[in-house]
C-alpha positions in Angstrom: -104.5 97.7 98.6 -105.3 94.4 100.4 -103.2 91.2 100.5 -104.2 88.8 97.8 -106.9 86.3 98.6 -106.4 82.5 98.3 -108.5 82.6 95.2 -106.3 85.3 93.5 -103.2 83.3 94.5 -104.6 80.2 92.9 -104.7 82.1 89.6 -101.0 82.5 90.0 -100.3 78.8 90.7 -97.6 78.5 87.9 -95.8 81.6 89.1 -95.9 80.4 92.7 -94.6 77.1 91.7 -91.6 78.7 90.0 -91.0 80.9 93.1 -91.1 77.8 95.3 -88.3 76.3 93.4 -85.9 78.8 95.0 -84.4 76.8 97.9 -83.5 80.1 99.7 -87.2 81.0 100.1 -89.7 79.5 102.6 -93.4 79.9 102.0 -94.6 80.4 105.6 -98.2 81.2 104.5 -99.8 80.6 101.1 -98.2 83.2 98.8 -96.0 84.8 101.5 -92.3 84.0 101.1 -89.5 84.6 103.6 -85.7 84.8 103.1 -84.2 83.6 106.4 -86.4 85.2 109.0 -87.3 88.2 107.0 -90.4 88.8 104.8 -89.2 88.7 101.2 -92.2 88.5 98.8 -96.0 88.7 99.1 -98.9 89.6 96.8 -101.6 92.3 96.8 -104.8 92.8 94.8 -107.0 95.8 94.0 -109.1 96.9 91.0 -106.0 97.7 89.1 -104.8 94.1 89.2 -102.5 91.8 91.1 -99.1 93.0 92.4 -96.1 91.4 94.1 -93.9 93.2 96.6 -90.3 92.2 96.9 -88.2 93.3 99.9 -85.5 95.8 99.0 -83.6 96.5 102.2 -86.2 98.0 104.6 -88.7 98.8 101.9 -90.7 96.8 99.4 -90.7 97.3 95.6 -94.0 96.6 93.8 -94.3 94.7 90.6 -97.5 94.0 88.5 -98.0 90.3 87.8 -101.1 90.4 85.5 -99.5 89.2 82.3 -97.0 86.5 81.4 -94.3 89.1 80.7 -94.9 90.8 84.0 -94.6 87.5 85.8 -91.3 86.8 84.0 -90.1 90.3 85.0 -91.0 89.4 88.6 -89.0 86.2 88.5 -86.0 88.1 87.1 -86.4 90.6 90.0 -86.5 87.8 92.5 -83.3 86.3 91.0 -81.5 89.7 91.2 -82.7 90.3 94.8 -81.5 86.9 95.9 -78.1 87.4 94.2 -77.8 90.8 95.9 -78.6 89.2 99.2 -75.9 86.6 98.8 -73.4 89.3 98.0 -74.0 90.9 101.4 -74.0 87.7 103.5 
């Protein structure tokens, strides 16, 4: 599975805009978000669709983001991951 292309990421512009609203996150490259100095969220694409990976400790958890509901689920997962991170810092 390859990282999402710029064209694919442009299709997710509304989702990316919502992620960018999180002040804790920094978009170091288009569609690649960091929390502090650690990679937190990035996107992949393959014939099955578009997916987002969210950091979960030393691993990433994959979420499909092809539908509006899946994108809402991703935003909820981002929120939960950020809350969990705040708990431990």
